[in-house]
C-alpha positions in Angstrom: 54.1 55.8 37.6 50.4 56.1 37.1 48.6 56.1 40.7 45.8 53.7 39.7 45.0 52.1 43.0 43.4 53.8 46.0 44.7 51.0 48.1 48.2 51.8 47.6 50.0 54.3 49.6 52.5 55.3 46.9 54.7 57.4 49.1 55.6 54.2 51.0 56.6 52.4 47.7 59.7 54.7 47.6 60.0 56.4 50.9 63.3 55.5 52.9 62.6 53.2 55.7 66.2 52.5 57.1 65.9 48.7 56.2 68.5 48.2 53.4 66.6 45.7 51.4 63.4 47.4 51.5 65.1 50.9 50.4 66.9 49.0 47.6 63.6 47.8 46.3 62.0 51.4 46.6 64.8 52.9 44.7 64.3 50.3 42.2 60.7 51.3 41.9 61.7 54.9 41.8 64.1 54.2 38.9 61.4 52.2 37.0 58.7 54.8 37.7 60.9 57.4 36.0 61.8 55.2 33.2 58.0 54.1 32.5 55.8 56.9 34.0 52.9 55.7 32.0 52.9 52.2 33.7 51.1 51.6 37.2 52.6 49.5 39.6 50.9 46.2 38.6 52.3 46.9 35.1 55.7 47.5 36.3 55.5 44.1 38.3 54.5 42.3 35.2 57.3 43.9 33.0 60.1 43.2 35.6 58.6 39.6 36.0 58.5 38.9 32.3 61.4 40.8 30.8 63.7 40.5 33.7 63.2 37.6 36.0 61.7 35.2 33.5 63.3 36.3 30.0 66.8 37.4 30.8 67.5 35.9 34.4 65.8 32.6 33.2 63.9 32.3 36.6 67.1 32.2 38.7 65.9 33.8 41.8 67.0 31.1 44.0 69.7 33.1 45.7 67.0 35.4 46.8 63.6 33.7 47.1 62.6 30.0 47.8 59.2 28.5 46.8 58.1 31.8 45.1 55.8 31.7 41.9 59.1 32.1 39.9 61.3 29.6 41.6 58.8 26.9 42.5 59.7 23.9 40.7 56.2 22.7 40.5 55.3 25.6 38.2 56.7 24.3 35.0 56.1 27.0 32.3 57.1 30.6 32.1 53.6 31.7 31.2 52.3 30.0 34.4 55.1 31.7 36.5 54.2 35.0 35.2 50.5 34.4 35.7 51.0 33.2 39.3 53.0 36.1 40.2 50.5 38.6 38.8 47.4 37.0 40.6 49.5 37.0 43.9 50.1 40.8 43.7 46.8 41.6 42.3 45.1 40.0 45.1 47.4 42.1 47.7 46.9 45.3 45.8 43.2 45.1 45.4 42.8 43.7 48.9 40.7 40.9 47.5 41.6 38.6 50.4 41.2 39.2 54.1 44.1 40.6 56.0 44.8 41.1 59.6 45.6 45.0 60.7 48.6 45.6 62.8 52.0 47.5 62.5 54.4 46.7 59.7 57.6 45.4 60.9 59.6 47.8 58.6 57.5 50.9 57.9 55.8 51.0 61.4 52.4 51.9 59.9 49.4 50.6 61.2 47.8 48.9 58.1 46.8 45.5 56.6 49.5 43.1 56.9 50.7 40.2 54.9 53.3 37.3 55.9 56.6 37.3 54.2 58.9 34.0 54.5 61.7 32.8 52.4 59.6 32.9 49.3 59.2 36.8 49.3 62.0 38.3 51.5 65.6 37.8 52.4 66.9 36.0 55.6 63.4 35.9 56.9 63.1 32.3 57.9 60.7 29.7 56.6 56.9 30.1 57.1 56.9 26.4 57.8 58.7 26.9 61.0 56.4 29.2 63.0 58.4 29.2 66.1 61.1 31.1 64.2 58.8 34.1 64.2 57.3 36.2 66.9 54.1 34.9 68.5 54.3 31.8 66.2 53.4 33.8 63.2 53.6 32.2 59.7 56.0 35.1 58.6 57.3 38.5 59.0 54.1 40.9 59.0 54.6 43.6 56.3 52.5 46.1 54.6 51.6 45.5 51.0 54.0 48.3 49.9 56.9 46.6 51.6 55.9 43.3 50.0 56.0 45.1 46.7 59.4 46.6 47.3 61.0 43.3 48.3 59.9 42.0 44.9 62.0 44.6 43.0 64.9 44.5 45.5 66.8 41.8 43.3 67.3 44.4 40.6 69.2 46.6 42.9 72.0 43.9 44.0 74.7 42.0 42.3 76.2 38.6 42.9 79.7 38.7 44.6 81.4 35.6 45.1 78.1 33.9 44.4 76.3 35.6 47.1 74.1 38.5 47.1 75.8 42.0 47.8 73.9 45.3 48.5 75.5 48.5 49.5 73.7 50.8 52.0 74.7 54.0 53.5 73.8 56.9 55.8 73.8 59.0 52.7 70.8 58.1 50.6 72.4 59.7 47.5 75.2 56.8 47.7 72.5 54.2 47.9 70.6 55.7 45.0 73.4 55.6 42.9 74.2 52.0 43.8 70.7 50.9 42.8 70.5 53.1 39.7 73.7 51.6 38.4 72.7 48.1 38.9 69.2 48.7 37.5 70.6 50.4 34.6 73.0 47.5 33.8 70.1 45.0 34.4 67.8 46.7 32.0 70.5 46.7 29.2 70.6 43.0 29.4 67.0 42.9 28.3 66.5 41.4 24.9 70.2 40.2 24.5 70.5 36.4 23.9 72.0 34.5 26.7 75.0 32.7 25.5 75.7 30.4 28.5 74.0 29.3 31.6 76.3 31.5 33.8 75.0 34.6 31.9 71.5 33.9 33.2 70.4 35.0 36.7 71.3 38.2 38.7 73.9 40.7 37.6 77.3 39.3 38.6 80.2 41.5 39.9 83.3 41.8 37.7 85.3 41.4 41.1 86.0 38.1 43.1 87.4 40.0 46.0 85.1 42.2 48.4 87.5 44.9 49.1 88.2 45.5 45.3 84.6 45.4 44.6 83.6 48.0 47.3 86.5 50.4 46.5 85.6 50.3 42.8 82.2 51.4 43.5 83.4 54.2 45.7 85.7 55.1 42.6 82.8 55.3 40.4 80.6 57.1 43.3 83.4 59.9 43.7 84.0 60.3 39.9 80.2 60.7 39.3 79.5 62.8 42.5 82.7 64.6 43.6 80.7 67.0 46.0 79.2 64.0 47.8 78.9 64.6 51.5 82.2 64.0 53.4 80.7 62.1 56.3 79.4 59.3 54.1 79.8 55.7 55.4 79.1 52.7 53.6 78.1 49.1 54.5 78.3 46.1 52.3 75.6 43.5 53.2 76.8 40.1 51.6 74.5 37.3 52.2 73.0 34.1 51.0 69.3 32.9 51.2 69.8 29.4 50.3 67.8 26.9 52.4 71.0 24.9 53.2 73.0 27.6 54.1 71.6 31.3 54.9 74.4 33.5 56.1 75.1 37.2 56.4 78.5 39.2 56.5 78.6 42.9 56.9 81.5 45.0 55.9 81.6 48.6 57.0 83.6 51.4 55.4 83.5 54.1 58.1 83.0 57.7 57.2 86.6 58.6 58.3 87.9 56.0 55.9 85.7 57.2 53.0 86.9 60.8 53.6 90.5 59.7 53.7 90.2 57.8 50.4 88.2 60.8 48.9 91.2 62.9 49.9 93.6 60.5 48.3 91.9 61.0 45.0 92.2 64.7 45.0 94.5 65.9 41.9 97.5 67.0 44.4 97.6 63.4 45.7 96.0 61.2 43.3 99.2 60.2 41.5 101.2 59.2 44.5 98.4 57.3 46.1 97.5 55.2 42.9 101.2 54.4 42.5 101.3 53.2 46.2 97.9 51.2 46.0 98.6 49.7 42.7 102.0 48.5 43.4 100.5 46.6 46.4 98.5 44.0 44.3 99.6 40.5 44.6 98.6 37.2 43.1 99.7 33.6 43.8 99.8 32.7 40.1 102.1 35.7 39.3 104.8 35.5 41.9 107.7 37.7 41.1 105.6 40.2 39.1 107.0 43.6 39.6 104.9 46.9 39.4 106.3 49.3 36.7 105.5 52.8 38.0 105.8 54.5 34.5 103.6 52.2 32.6 101.3 51.4 35.7 101.3 47.8 34.7 103.0 44.6 36.3 105.8 42.9 34.5 106.7 39.1 35.1 109.9 38.1 33.6 109.8 34.5 32.1 112.7 32.7 30.5 113.1 34.7 27.4 110.3 37.1 27.4 108.3 39.4 29.8 104.6 39.0 30.5 102.8 42.4 30.8 99.7 42.5 33.1 97.1 45.5 32.5 95.2 46.9 35.4 92.0 45.5 34.0 93.7 42.2 34.7 95.6 43.0 38.0 92.6 44.7 39.7 91.3 41.5 40.4 94.3 40.4 42.6 94.5 40.7 46.1 95.3 44.1 47.3 96.9 44.6 50.9 96.2 48.3 51.2 92.5 48.1 50.2 92.0 45.1 52.5 93.6 46.9 55.5 91.6 50.0 55.0 88.3 48.0 54.8 89.1 45.9 58.1 90.7 48.8 59.9 94.2 47.8 60.1 96.9 50.1 60.0 98.7 50.7 56.7 101.8 52.5 58.3 104.1 49.6 57.9 103.4 49.6 53.9 103.7 53.4 54.0 107.2 53.1 55.4 108.2 50.3 53.2 107.2 52.3 50.2 108.8 55.5 51.5 112.3 54.2 51.5 112.6 54.3 47.8 109.7 56.3 46.4 108.3 59.9 46.9 105.0 60.0 48.9 103.3 63.2 49.7 103.7 63.4 53.6 100.4 65.5 53.8 98.8 62.3 53.1 100.5 60.5 55.8 99.6 63.4 58.2 96.0 63.1 57.1 96.0 59.4 57.7 97.5 59.6 61.3 95.4 62.3 62.2 92.0 61.3 61.0 92.2 57.4 61.0 94.8 56.8 63.8 94.0 59.9 65.9 97.4 61.3 66.1 97.7 64.8 67.3 98.4 67.5 64.7 101.2 68.9 67.2 102.9 65.5 67.1 103.0 65.4 63.2 104.5 69.0 63.1 107.0 68.1 65.7 108.0 64.9 64.0 108.4 66.9 60.6 110.7 69.3 62.4 112.8 66.4 63.8 113.1 64.9 60.5 114.5 68.1 58.8 117.0 68.5 61.7 118.2 65.0 61.4 118.9 65.3 57.5 120.1 69.1 58.0 123.6 68.1 56.7 124.3 66.7 53.2 126.6 64.0 54.6 125.3 60.6 53.3 127.4 58.6 55.9 126.0 60.7 58.9 122.5 60.4 57.5 122.9 56.7 57.0 123.9 56.2 60.6 121.2 58.3 62.0 118.5 56.3 59.9 120.2 53.0 61.0 120.3 53.9 64.5 116.5 55.1 64.4 115.4 51.9 62.5 117.3 49.8 65.1 115.3 51.2 68.0 113.3 48.1 69.2 111.6 49.6 72.3 110.7 53.0 73.8 113.7 53.4 75.8 115.8 53.0 72.7 113.8 55.5 70.9 114.0 58.0 73.8 117.9 57.6 73.9 118.1 58.3 70.3 116.0 61.5 70.4 118.1 62.7 73.5 121.3 61.8 71.7 120.9 62.5 68.2 118.3 65.5 68.5 118.5 67.2 71.8 122.2 66.8 72.4 123.2 67.5 68.9 121.0 70.6 68.8 122.7 71.8 72.0 126.4 71.1 70.6 125.5 73.1 67.6 124.8 76.0 69.8 121.4 76.7 68.5 119.6 79.3 70.3 116.3 77.7 70.3 115.6 74.2 71.8 114.2 71.7 69.4 112.5 69.4 71.8 110.9 71.2 74.9 109.7 69.4 78.1 106.1 69.9 76.6 106.9 68.4 73.4 108.4 65.3 74.9 105.7 64.6 77.5 102.5 65.7 75.5 103.4 65.1 71.9 106.2 62.6 71.5 105.8 60.3 74.4 102.2 61.2 75.9 100.4 58.6 78.0 98.9 55.7 76.0 101.0 56.4 72.9 102.7 53.6 71.0 106.3 54.4 70.8 106.8 52.3 67.2 104.1 54.6 65.8 106.5 57.8 66.5 109.6 56.0 65.2 107.9 54.8 62.0 106.3 58.1 61.2 109.7 59.9 62.0 111.4 57.5 59.5 108.8 58.1 56.8 109.3 61.9 57.3 113.0 61.5 56.9 112.8 59.6 53.7 110.5 62.1 52.2 112.8 65.1 53.3 115.4 63.0 51.5 113.2 62.6 48.4 112.4 66.2 48.4 116.0 67.2 48.4 116.8 64.3 46.0 119.5 63.4 48.3 119.2 59.5 48.4 122.4 58.3 47.3 122.9 55.2 45.0 124.7 53.6 48.0 121.9 54.5 50.4 119.2 53.4 48.1 120.7 49.9 47.7 120.8 49.4 51.4 117.4 50.8 51.9 115.9 48.5 49.1 117.7 45.6 50.7 116.3 46.7 54.2 112.8 46.9 52.7 112.8 43.6 51.0 114.1 41.8 54.2 111.3 43.8 56.1 108.5 42.4 53.7 109.8 38.9 54.1 109.7 39.0 57.8 106.2 40.4 57.7 
């Protein structure tokens, strides 16, 4: 970008501030200045105004701003909208008009300040209601650099469920990737004819469900930046700036979930994880559709034909696993149901329990040891009885009796030299204070099923029974 104006602090046009909307605008300016290094900031403003907001978006900035030079219904022609916008920014940049000096609300700098209301900034309140702002100001007081950044901000967002969606992160590389992706898509639309009214306006997400959209972004981020920092966390701001209904929802993907999801996509886990996740898509209009593990598609049997649904279609459906990961609900019940009939790398279960749930590593090791002991004999009837007894444990005392009878006593009767459950194991790892007994039971069941899958020792009879139990459990939940 040509640094033409001495009144502009160019560093503050792109410098991170910690404000998600200002930083989105800053990264959009950064993208544009690299794309058009010969243009100064006023030329970039004119380019975006004419080619994006007016020509491609058809002036549909109402989700973002109200009463601006572009959205004001009293300004009738495109030429007048462009002219009005340029006059406003030229006056700000050249400091033609007097302005008070103070501290910018976002950058914290002492500089000349300008009032931003609903016509220029998200969720800022109307300048007409001065009691909304501090000291009865007529808007939020910002530096000219922040005013400019807010103008570019819409290019860095998408519309999701008809509302504005913006991803922010503690890792600015992730934010930059989000902004560059959206800016690139926006500029690829320039010059293309708008076929329908719906095609005008801001960039629209291909998804209708927030978890699907956010995890799709994570997929792209990880495939493009596989070495991205492990402690990355993401925040999705989902908001509306309409006068009648301004609202904001915040969805957070913590670093521990991001790291777990990233681990799941590693080559040794990816196949098991994708099968597990994709089998959990559901849709009310496709009731009875079954996931085909081999083809990776859903199949819905109708009277005389089978409808096959590809990933590009069913990725729009509700996904129980992605939804639970985003709202921090435990996916252990789904892993247990899945494990009854499908191999699933137990290392992933261990990673999930330790990093997401907080289970001790020693507890996982002991559970794995107990699972191997319980399926030590290749006797389908005995294994079936042990699984039923464990599955039937409905409280902590029943689980304790099972471990004492089927593990401790059985190990003693077998005259094994080493004890399989010590007092230390029992008190500190299997039943420590504050632990949830059902968690131990379920992880032990999962470990047993995976032992059987690894040994290829789930008989057809046992498989049928397990399938029946899994379906009954799914209905009850």
